[in-house]
SEMIDO-131227 format. One record per residue (C-alpha): x, y, z; residue in one letter; residue number from 1. Coordinates in pm, whole numbers, plus 50000, padded with zeros to 5 digits. Example, Ala and Ser with C-alpha at 12.3 -4.5 7.8 and 13.67 -1.06 7.14 Angstrom:
ATOM  51230  49550  50780  A  1;
ATOM  51367  49894  50714  S  2;
END
This chain:
ATOM  65491  40376  06503  M  1;
ATOM  65743  40654  06568  P  2;
ATOM  65603  40871  06852  N  3;
ATOM  65704  41215  06629  E  4;
ATOM  65748  41425  07002  R  5;
ATOM  66007  41310  07087  S  6;
ATOM  66204  41254  06760  S  7;
ATOM  66163  41655  06695  T  8;
ATOM  66277  41776  07064  A  9;
ATOM  66605  41834  07123  P  10;
ATOM  66819  41604  07350  T  11;
ATOM  67024  41876  07468  H  12;
ATOM  66882  42221  07617  P  13;
ATOM  67070  42501  07372  A  14;
ATOM  67346  42644  07450  A  15;
ATOM  67308  43014  07521  P  16;
ATOM  67460  43254  07217  G  17;
ATOM  67825  43355  07206  G  18;
ATOM  67907  43029  07422  A  19;
ATOM  68145  42924  07173  G  20;
ATOM  68318  43191  07076  C  21;
ATOM  68390  43181  07541  L  22;
ATOM  68460  42868  07574  Q  23;
ATOM  68762  42937  07298  L  24;
ATOM  68894  43281  07432  M  25;
ATOM  68901  43049  07730  M  26;
ATOM  69067  42701  07614  D  27;
ATOM  69348  42979  07461  W  28;
ATOM  69420  43171  07757  Q  29;
ATOM  69460  42867  07937  M  30;
ATOM  69741  42726  07675  A  31;
ATOM  69889  43087  07699  A  32;
ATOM  69883  43016  08103  V  33;
ATOM  69992  42653  08047  T  34;
ATOM  70296  42812  07869  G  35;
ATOM  70421  43092  08024  A  36;
ATOM  70372  42885  08404  L  37;
ATOM  70587  42618  08186  L  38;
ATOM  70922  42849  08061  A  39;
ATOM  70918  42986  08417  Q  40;
ATOM  71017  42699  08586  G  41;
ATOM  71270  42674  08330  Q  42;
ATOM  71379  43034  08359  Q  43;
ATOM  71366  42899  08766  W  44;
ATOM  71579  42538  08700  E  45;
ATOM  71876  42710  08512  A  46;
ATOM  71858  43047  08804  M  47;
ATOM  71925  42745  09029  A  48;
ATOM  72137  42531  08779  A  49;
ATOM  72345  42901  08819  W  50;
ATOM  72371  42881  09158  Q  51;
ATOM  72492  42623  09240  R  52;
ATOM  72775  42627  09024  S  53;
ATOM  72849  42988  09173  A  54;
ATOM  72795  42847  09476  A  55;
ATOM  73098  42544  09382  A  56;
ATOM  73300  42805  09265  V  57;
ATOM  73310  43040  09613  Q  58;
ATOM  73364  42717  09812  R  59;
ATOM  73677  42664  09608  E  60;
ATOM  73750  42975  09606  L  61;
ATOM  73741  43010  09951  M  62;
ATOM  73924  42626  10023  D  63;
ATOM  74202  42822  09832  E  64;
ATOM  74157  43137  10052  W  65;
ATOM  74236  42904  10374  I  66;
ATOM  74489  42735  10232  C  67;
ATOM  74715  42997  10117  R  68;
ATOM  74605  43215  10428  F  69;
ATOM  74476  43015  10702  G  70;
ATOM  74773  42805  10756  G  71;
ATOM  74637  42474  10676  G  72;
ATOM  74430  42226  10485  V  73;
ATOM  74059  42359  10574  P  74;
ATOM  73886  42078  10766  L  75;
ATOM  73476  41991  10535  D  76;
ATOM  73706  41791  10295  G  77;
END
């Protein structure tokens, strides 16, 4: 004989009104923030690569200047 009280009792408490909407908004916000942070990380990587190439050009120009006006070969390699 089934217990009728246990079959009609909810197993989880009812969520307050609008809880699903709040979770949906939080999921959307996390997706937007995650995308923005990934884009910013790619921008930082691009800037770092550009700076490395600019530093290599600067070293090369300095070596050429030393060879031309400094009277010899640069000692740093």
